N, C-alpha and C positions, 0 to 999 in steps of 0.2 A: 504494500500500500504506500502511496505517496501522500504525504501530508504537506499542504501548502499554507504556511502560516503568514507569509509576507503579502502585502497587498498595496496596489496603487490604483487610484481612481481618477477618472475624468468624465466630463459630460460632453456629449456630442449632440448635434442638431441635424437629423436626417432631412433629406429633401422632402417637403410635403407634397401630397398627402402620404403619411406613413402610419399605417395601423399596426401598432406594436404587437398586440396579442395575436391578431390574425396572421401576421407575418412570421413571428417567432415560433408560434406553436401551431402545429398541424394535427388536429385530432384524428385525421384519417390514418396517421402513422400508427403502427402497432406499438403497444406499451413496451418499454424497455428500461433498463437501469442506466442508460447513457445520459440522461438529463433529468432535471426537475423543473416543473412548471407550476407557478401560482399566478393568478391574474395580475398582470403588470410586472411580473418578475420571472426570470429564467436563469437557470444554472446549468453549465455543461463544461466538460473538460475539453481542452484543445491541444493536440500534439502539433507543434509548429517548429520547424527547423530542429527537430530531434529533442525538443524540450516539451514538457507537459505543463500547461497552465490551467488554472481554474478561472472560468469566466462567469461573472454574474452581471446580468443586465436588468435594469429597473426603469420602467417608463415614468418620466416626470412631466411629460407634456400631454398634448392632445394630437389627434390625427392631423389637423391642419397646422398645428404648431408643435411638432414632435421634438422631444428632448429625452435623451436616454443616458442614464448614469451607467457607466461601464467600470466594473471593478475587476482587476486582473490579479489573481493570486499566483504566487510563484515561490520557488524553492529557496533561491539564494539571491542572485542579482538580477536586476531588470533595468537595462540602460534606456535612455530616452529613445535611441534608435530602435531597440527591440520593441519598445512600447508602440512606437509609430508603425512598425511593420505588422504588429498584431492587430492594431486598429485598422490598418489598410486591408488586412486579410479578412477581418470581420466585415468590413465595408463591402467586399466582394461577395462573401458568403451570404450576407443578410441584406444586401441591396440598399444600404443606407442612402446612397446618392444616385440611384438609378431613377431616371425620369420616365414614368409610365403615364404621364398626363394625357398623352395621345390616346391611350386605351380608354380612359374615361370619357374623353371628348367624343370619340367615335361611337361608343356603345351605351352612352347614358340613356338613350331612348330606345335601345334594342328591346323588342318585346319579350324576348327570352331572358336576356342577361341583365337588364336594368334593375329588377328587384334585388338581384344578388349584389350588384355594384353598390346599390344604395345601402344594403345591409352591411357589406364588408369593405366599404370604400377605403382605399389606401392599403389594401393587402398586396404584398409582393410575394414572389417566390423566395424561398430561402433554404439553406442547408448548412447545418453546423458542422457536418463532417467534411473531411477532405475526400478526394476522389477514391482513395483506397478504402476508407471507412465506408463510404456509401456503396462501393462495390461489394463489400462484405454483407451489407444489408440486402443488396440485390440477390446475393447467393442464398441468404436465409429465406427470401421470399419465393424462390423458385419452386413451383409445383408443391406448395404446402398451404394448409389452412393457416389462418392467423394464429390459432392456438399452438399449432406445431412450430410456427416460426418463433413465437415468443419463447417456447421451451428450449429450442435450439440456441437462440441468442443468449439466454441467461446461462445455459450450461457452458457455452464456449467462452463467454466473458469471465465467468468464475474460474475457468481453467487457464485461459491464456491472456485475458485482458488485464488492464492496469486499473486497480481501484484507486480513486483519487478523493481525498478529503479536503474540503475548503469551505469556509463560510458556514460551518455547521452542517454541510451536506456531504453525502457520500454517493459518488457516481462512478461509472466505469468509462474508461477510454479503450478503444480497440487496441489490440496487439500490434506491434510493428511487424511488417512482412518478414523481416530478418528472423523473428522469433517463430513465425508460423512455418517457415521452410525447415526448421529443425524438429518440428512436431512429428511424431510417428503416426502412421496411418492407423495403427492399432489403437492408440490413445484417442484419436479423433473418432473412430468408429464406435468406441465405447460411449461416446457422448450422443450417439444415435443421430448423426447428421447425414447418414446414408451416402449417396453418390457425391454429395458435396465435399466429402473428404478430399477427393482429388482436386476439386475446384479451388478450395482454400489453399492447398499447397502449390498447385501450378500457377495460380494467379499471383501468389506471393513471390514465387520464383521469378515471374516476369517483371514485377516491380523492382526486385533486387538486381536482377541481371541486366535488364534492359533500361533501367532508370527512367521509367515513365515520367515525362515532364508535364505535370498538370498545367503549369503556366502557359505552355505552348498550346495545349488543347483549348484553353480558355479563349485564345485569340483566333482560333480557326472558325471558318464558316461552318454552319451546322452540318452540312453533308460531309465535309472533310473530317470533322470531329467524329461523326458517326462511323465513318469507314475505319478510323483508327481504333475506336472502341470495340468495333465488331471483330477486330483482329485478336482481341484478348480471348484467351481460352475460356470457353463456356459462356461467353456473353452473346445472348440472342437479342431479338428485337425488343423484348420487354425490359431487360436489364439496361440495354442501350437507351431506351426511352427515359428510364429513371435517371440515368447519369446525365443525359443531355439536358433534361429539364431542371433537375434539382442541383446537380454539381456544377454544370456549365451554363445554367440559366438561359437556355434557349426557349423562347416563347413561340417560336415560329415553326414548330414541328409537332404534328399530331398524326401519326401514321400507324400506331399499333395499339390494340385494346386486348388485354388478357381476358380469358373466359369469365373470371369472377367480376371484372370491371364491366364486361359486356352486359351482364345482368343488371348491374346498378345503373349504367348509362341508359339502358333500355327503359328503365323505369323513370329516371330523372328527365330524360329528353323527349321520350315518346309515350310515357305512361303505359308501356307494354311490357309483358314478361320477358320477351327475348326478340331483339332486333339484330339482323346480321351486322357483323362488325364493319363490313364495307359501307353499309348505310350510315352507321354512326360516324365513321371517319369522314365520309363525304359530307355529311350534314355539318359537322364541326368546322371543317376547313372551308366550306362554302360560306358559312355564316361569319366566321371570325378570323380566317386567313392567318396573317403573320402573328396574331395574338391568340391563336387557338389554344396553346397550352395554358396560358394564364386564364383565359375565359373559362375553360373547363375546370380549372382549379377553383374558381369562385363557386361554381355549381357543385363540384365534388365536395369541397370542404364544408359547405353550408350544411349538408345533411349530417355530417359527422359532428359539427358543432351542436346541431339540434340534439343529436344522441348524447353528447357529452353533458348537455344541460338538462338531461333527464327525460327527453321525449321518447315515448315508446314507439319504435318503428319495426314491427315484426318482420317484414320482408327483408329489411336490412340486416337484422340479427341473424336471419337464416343464411345470408350470404357470408357474413363475417365469421360466424361460428367460433367466437372467442371464448 
C-alpha cells in the first residue's frame, strides 16, 4: 500500500459550461475500487510518469461559472513543474478547457436531444485512466455480464494493483504493465479471468516492448488512431470504441454497438425491444454527425443517473444484471 501524506492544492476555472458531477462521474460505468465519488467531490489515484499521486477534486462553482479545487497528494517531493504537468494531464483527461459550445448551439432545439442537453448541460466526456488502464477495463468488459466484470476487476486489483491511501480514502490504481508480464498464467487463471489471461499478458508485453506512445495517439485523426489501436492484441471494435471515445476523446465516431448496448439503445431511441445495430448506427450518425459520441453519451448517461437516484427501471436491470 502507498500512503500519500503530503498535499498541494490549487483552484482552476474550466471553460464554461462545465458540469462537474456529470463530467467527472459516469454512473453507467460499472462499480469498482478505482475511485470514490460524492456529489461535488471525486477521489482517484493517478500513475503519471512512473509516480502515483492521489487526486481529489471538489466543485466550488457552478456550470456557467465553474471552479474546481484540485488537491494533489504525493509521497515525497512535488516540484512546480511536476504540478503543472499533472494539471495539464488532468486538463486533457477531464476536458477542463475543451470548447463544446458548438454542440449546444447546434442541438439545443433537437427534438430528441434537447431534453437531455437541458438536463445535463455542460457535461463533457472524461476518463481518469491512462490508455493502458482503460484498456484493462476494456478487457474486463469483454463478453461478460456487469456482475462478472466487477468480480474480475476486484480480484485482479487485490492481487496485482496498487492500493493507495490519501485524504482518508482508500482506492486502487492499476498495475504497471512491467508487473503484469511477470505474472504467471496459473496465478491469473486462479482468479477466474478465463481467456483474458493471455490478453492481460500480451497487451502488457506490447506496452513494455513497443513503448506505446499515448501522446502520439492523442494527436492522430480518429481513423488513424483506430487503425493503431486495432493492431493491439485482442482489441476489437468495441474495445477500440471505448478507447477512442473515452481515452482519446473523439466525439466524431459512432460505428459499433455491442449486443447489450443494442438492447438499451433500442429502447432509448426507438422504444422497441430490439432494433438492428445498423439502424441504430445510421440513425445516430445521420442525426448528430461529428458529435455522435457525445450526443449518445447524454442519452446513455441520463438513464443511469435516473437509476442511481433510485428510479426503478426493470428492463434496464434485466440488461445490466449487476
